[in-house]
N, C-alpha and C positions, 0 to 999 in steps of 0.2 A: 755731490749734492747739486741738485738742480731746482729752479724755482718751481713754485707750485702753480697748479691750475686752480680755478675758483669753483668750478662746476663739474659734475659728472658728464662724460661724453663717451659714445662708443664710435671707435675707429676701426674699420674692418681690416686695414693693411697694416696697422701698427706692430703686430707680432713679428713681422718679417725681419726686421732689424733687431729686435730684442731690446730696444731703447725706450719703448713707449708703453702706456699702460691704457687699457680700456676703460671708458667711463659711461655711465649711463645719461643720457641727454638731461638737461635741466635748464631753468630759467636763467636769463641774464647772458652777458657776453661770453663768447665761445673762444678758445685759443684757436690759432690759425693752424691749418694742416701741416703735420710734420714737426711741430714744435716739441722741443724736449720737455719731458715732465720732470718735477723735482725729485731730488733724493735718490735715484738711482734707476736701475732697469728692470723690466718684467712686464709680463702681459698675464693676465687672469681672467679669461672670457667666462669660465664657470662662475667666478664671483660676480661678474657683471650681470650674469643671468639671474642669480640669486638676489641681487640688489633690486632688479626690476620686478621680481615676485613679490619682495618684502615691501616695496614702495606702494604696492596696491592694496596692502591690509589696512585696517581701521586706522583712521586718524588719531591725532593727540587727544588726550583727556584732561579736564581741568580736576585738580585736587585742592581742597580747602587751604587757605593760607593761615599763617601764624602772624604775629606781630612783627612788623619790620620787614615783611616779605610778600611777594605776590603770591598768586596761586600757583601750585606746582602745575606744569603742563607735562603729561606723560606721553612718551614715544614708545617705540617698541623694545628698544634696549636702554632706555634713559629716561630720566625726568629733569626738568629744567624750571628755574625760578629766578626772579630778581630779589635781591636782599639789599637792605639799607644799612649804611654804616654811620660814621662820624661826620659831623658838619663844624667846620672851624670858622663859620661866618662869612666864608668867602667860596669855599669849595666843598661839595658833598663828596663822601665816599659811597659808592655802591657796588654791587657785585652781581655777575651772572654765574649762579651755582648750577653745575651739572652733575647728577649722580648717575652713575652707569651699573647695569646689571652684570652680575657675574664677572667674566673676564673681558668685558667690552671695553673698548678704548675711544676716545675722541682726539681730535688733532690740534697741534700747535700751528702757528701762522705759516710755517713750512712744513707740510705733513709728512714728507717722505715719500714712498712709492705707493701710487693709487690712493692717496688721501685727499680729504678736502678740508681746508682750514675754515674756522668759523667766519661768518660774517654778521656784524652788528650794525642794525640800522636804527638809530634813535631820531631820525628826522621828523616823526609825528609827535615828538615830545613837546610839552608847554613850559614856557619859562626857562628853557636851557639854552645857552648861548654856546655850550660845547659839552660833548660827552665822548671820552676816550676810553676804550677797553684796553687794558694791559694784559700781557702774556707772561704767566710764571713760568720758570725755566722748566723745559720739558725732559722726558727721557726717551731714549732710543731702544726699540726692541726689533726682533725679527732678523732674519738672515739677510745677507747682501742681495739686492735686487728685489727685497720684499720688506724693507725697513719701514717701520712705523716710528713716526716722530709726534709724540703728544702725551696723553695723559690716561691713566687707568684708574678705576674705582670712582673717582670724584675730582672735580676741580672747580676753582672759583676765579673767574676772570675780574680782577678789580676794574672799577669804572671811575674815572675822575669826572664829576659833573659840575660844570661851572654855570650857575644860574644867571639868567639875565637880570633878574631883580632878586638879590640875596635875601631880602626880607619877606618874600612871598613863596608860597609853597611851589614845588617843582613837581610836574607830572611827568614821569618817564613812561614812554611807550616804546617797547623794543620789538622790533621784527628780527628774530634770529634764524639763520640758516646754519646748520652744522651737520655733522655725520657722526653716528655712533656704530661702531664695527666690532664684530666677533667673528663667528663662522660667516655670518653674512654682513653685509655693509649697508647700513640704512641711512639715506639721507633725511634729515629731520627739519622741521620748521616749527617755531612757536612765537606767538604774540603775547607779550607779558607787558602789565602795567603796574606801576608802583608810584604812590604819592610821598613825596618827602617834605616834611613840614618843619620849618625852624621852631626851636623851642620845646620840641618833644624829647622824651628821654631817650638816650642812646640804647638801641635795641640789642638784645643778645646776638644778633647776627653780625654785629660790628667786629665781634672778636674772630669770627670765622674769616671775615675779609681781611683783618689785621694778618691773620697767619699766612694768607697767600701774598699779601703785600710784601711779607718778609722773604717770600721765595722769588720776587722779582730780581731779575739780574741788575747788579750794581755796576757802575761805570768802571771798565778796565783800567782806566787811568788813575783810579783812586790809590793812595799810598797803602802799600801791604797788598794789593792785588797780585795775583800771579802775572808772570810775565809771558807775552807771546811774541816769539820771534819767526819773522818770515824771510825765507831765502829763495832766489830764484834758481831752480834746478834746470830748467831748459827755457831760455829767453821767450817770453810771450806765451808759454805753453804751460809749464809745470812750476808749481811751488811747494815748498815743505813749510809747515807750521810746526814750530817746537814750542812746547809748554815748559816753562820753567816756574819754579816756586811752589810746585805740588809734590810733595815728596811721598805722602801716603793716601791710600784711598783711591777710588775710581774717579776718572775724569773724562769729559767728553767735549768735543768741539763742533759746533754747528756753524756752517758757513754759508752764507746767503749772498748770491749775486744780485746786481741791480737788474731793472727790467730789460730783458733781451739777452742777458748774459748768462750761461749755463756751465756748470762745472761737475767733474766727476770728483768723488772723494774717495781716497784709500787709506787704511789704517797701516802705517809702517811700523810703530811701535806703540807702547803704552802711553808715551807722551809725544808722539810724532805723528802728523797727518799730511798727506800728500794731496795736493789739489791740482787737476789737470782741466784746462779749458776744453769744453766740449762744444760750445756754439757761441757765437757773438753777433750783434747786429751788423747788418751788411754796411760796409764803409765805416766801420768804427775805427777811430784814429788810435784811441788809448783805452787802457783797461780802468774802469772807475773803482774806487775802493770797495771792498767787500764788508759786509756785516758779520762780525763774530759773536757767537754767544759761547761761553766757556762754563761748564759745570764741573764742580768740584766738591769734595767733602766739606769745605770751607763756606761753600755757597756758589752762587752764579755771578758771572761777570759778563759785561756786554761793551762792544765798542766797534770801530772801524779799523780796518787795516788796509794799507796800500800795497798793491802787489808790484814788487820791484821788477 
């Protein structure tokens, strides 16, 4: 596993090492030349060309809204909207709902090989002291070197909204950047608006948000959560992660390094993962804790682990 890049970019020499992926140029900060991309290895120049072609097609289209929701904005392989949830007098629940066509997928915060995580910009909102988008537990698909970490069919990213003045309406204005991919990978963007008014009936969309809140990872330190043991296999280089307390059903472990730290992931057995350091910041003295997300048949769990 390696950390993700935030935008598409095309690098002509990346295929030589097999450790990088080509991207289509996009707005915003770029990763430095030679930086390792998250999730694994692989180069897909044909995919990059298809992305370029798809990105020149017609832009997003607005579709009429229902109660408790913004208008749908349609892209090439997806449609997206803002939806309203419950209000407890201090915090609103809202959600960013993405529906995908056919077998298309969109990405988690760490997208895997060649993916792009969603970016949520609520800075143009009114009466909002804070808005935080949360990530439901993802799934992994694809073969090594072409792994996808994200969601198929549909996903709702719950959003915790703290109003500056709880008694006044909130105007959520979201600028969303994300990708929807199938045979081609299409970078999408949408501008969405939704007003949340205290005292209004709870909309039907609140149930949909609740369903995805239930899929948010719980603390790994909770009583009854599975245990995750870390052992040093090669000092400062390789570690093993062993999952205990999961006897039935599938499980998966997603491991994220901090900025500048990149790791390769290898499946040793059904309940054991091997992690190898691939790159670190220059002059780094020690390895910072990694973020771990464990998915099981009993739910998802999240925490940090120190590498001994």
